[in-house]
N, C-alpha and C positions, 0 to 999 in steps of 0.2 A: 274644537276647540275646547277641551272635562270643564267638569267646572272649576278644578281646583284653577285651571287658566286663569275661568273669566273670575274670579273670585283675587288671585291675586293681581292682576288686571286693573279692574275697580280701584284694589287698596294702593295701584299703582299713582293710584292718579288722585286719588286723595295725597301721597306722602308730596307727588309731584309739586301740585297747589300749595302746599306748606312753607315748600322750597325755595320754586318760583317770591312767593312773598319773602321771602327767609335773606333771597339771595340780592334781594333789591336790594339800592344804598336806605330811605326810609322802609324799612320795613312792611310795606305796602303796594301798590301799585294801580295801575285806571283797572276796571273792571276788563274793559276791551282786550287789553293785552296783556294780562289775566286764561281768557278764554280764550285768546288767539294760540297762544304759550299753549293748552290744556288741548286745545283744538291740533296741532301741527304733531302734538303725540302720541293722542287714536288715530290721526290718518299715519303715520308712520308705521302703524301697523293690520293699517285695511288693505291686504295684497285681491287682485284679484285672483278670484280659487286654479279658474283653466283657464293661463298662458295663453296655449296652442287649443284653441275653439273654429273648432271644425265649419261648425254652422252657423248663421247667423242670428238663429235661436239664444245658441248657447252666450254668443255674443254678449244680445241684449239681456240672456235674464241674467248674468258677472257682471254688466255694467246697473244692473238696475239691483243689483243685492248690495254694491256697492255706498250706490249713493242712500239706500234703506240704514244702511248700517250708518254710516253717517251722520242722517239723521237720529238715529241712536245714541250715537256718541255727546249732538247736541246735546237732551235728554237730559242726558247723564252726565255732563255738565255741566249743569243748571242743577243740576239733583245733590250733586256733591258739595258747590259752593252754597248753598242754602243747604245740607246737612251738619256746612262747616261749620255757619254760621248758628245752629239750632245747635251747635257744643260749643259756643262761645269761644273757637277756634281765631277765627276773623273776625267782623265787623267794614260796619260802611259806614266810614267819616265822611265823607263828605261825597257828591249827587252820584258820586263813578269813580269811588275811592274806595276802595281795597285795602285793611290793614288787620295784618297777624294779630293775634296775641301771645303776653304772657303765655295761660293756659297754650294756646298752640303752636308758640317759639320749643313749649315742654313736649310736643307732644310730636312733634318736629322731630327731634331728638333723639325720641321713643323709636318710631318713624311704624306707620301701621300695616307694613309689609312685615317685617323683622317680628310684628307683637303676635301675629299671624298664623307665621309660622315657629315660634315659642313656643303659642296654646297647642299647637297641632304635634310637634316635636312630644310637649309634655302631654296628651294628647294617646302618645301611640309609644313611650316610656309604660303609664297607669298602666292601660294596655296589654304590654307583653308581662308586667309584674304582676297583671292578676289572673292573667296564664300561666306562668311561673310558680303563683300559688292554687291555683286548680291544682296542677300534675302535681308538687310535691303533696298538695293535703289527698286527693285522689289517692296516691303511696302510700301517703299511710294510714288512711284507712283499711286499706288493703293491707299494711303490716300488721296495723294494730288487730283486727279479725284473724291475721295469723295467730298472733299471739296472744290474743283473748282464747285459739278453738286447743294450743300446744298448754294453757295451764286446763282448760274446761279439760283435753286430758289425763294432764297430771292429775287434776284432783280425782276423777275415777278412776283411774293409774290404785295412787294411797289409799282408796274410801275402799276399793276390795284387797290394797292391803291389811288393809285393819282388819276387814270384817275376816280376813281369814286369819289373822295372827289371832284373834281371837277364837274361832273354833276350832285353832291347836292346842289353846289354855283350855277349853273347856274338854275335853276327852282326855 
């Protein structure tokens, strides 16, 4: 899995968390319900990497890595909820009840994944413009140098023409 996919998966979890809260009738969910929905989202993406394991060792490694990934996802979900709370997008209203704030509703409409992809497209566009500008600058420098050399040659030519004219006048 590439770095790009990891970033998008994490941002997708943030979007899913906010969307689950918006889709609920009261704009709130119990902590356990929200956590279960997010765990189900992450577990859908965990698959055994070697479906045709040849040895018991390969099967053990595959199963162990799956459990490790599930543990990582539980930690990730806890961090996501803490991040959303620190950004004032969700808040704890009762003992185990989470509600989305108005800022959270606005952020959900923007979407973390959409914002990330938009920023990526913008940075790629800026990079392309920079490359085109460098290309044009290089050619403008070359053309300006050619014009400068041509102007210098013309100046030398006219200087010699003036010098030869003055010699003819004095004879």
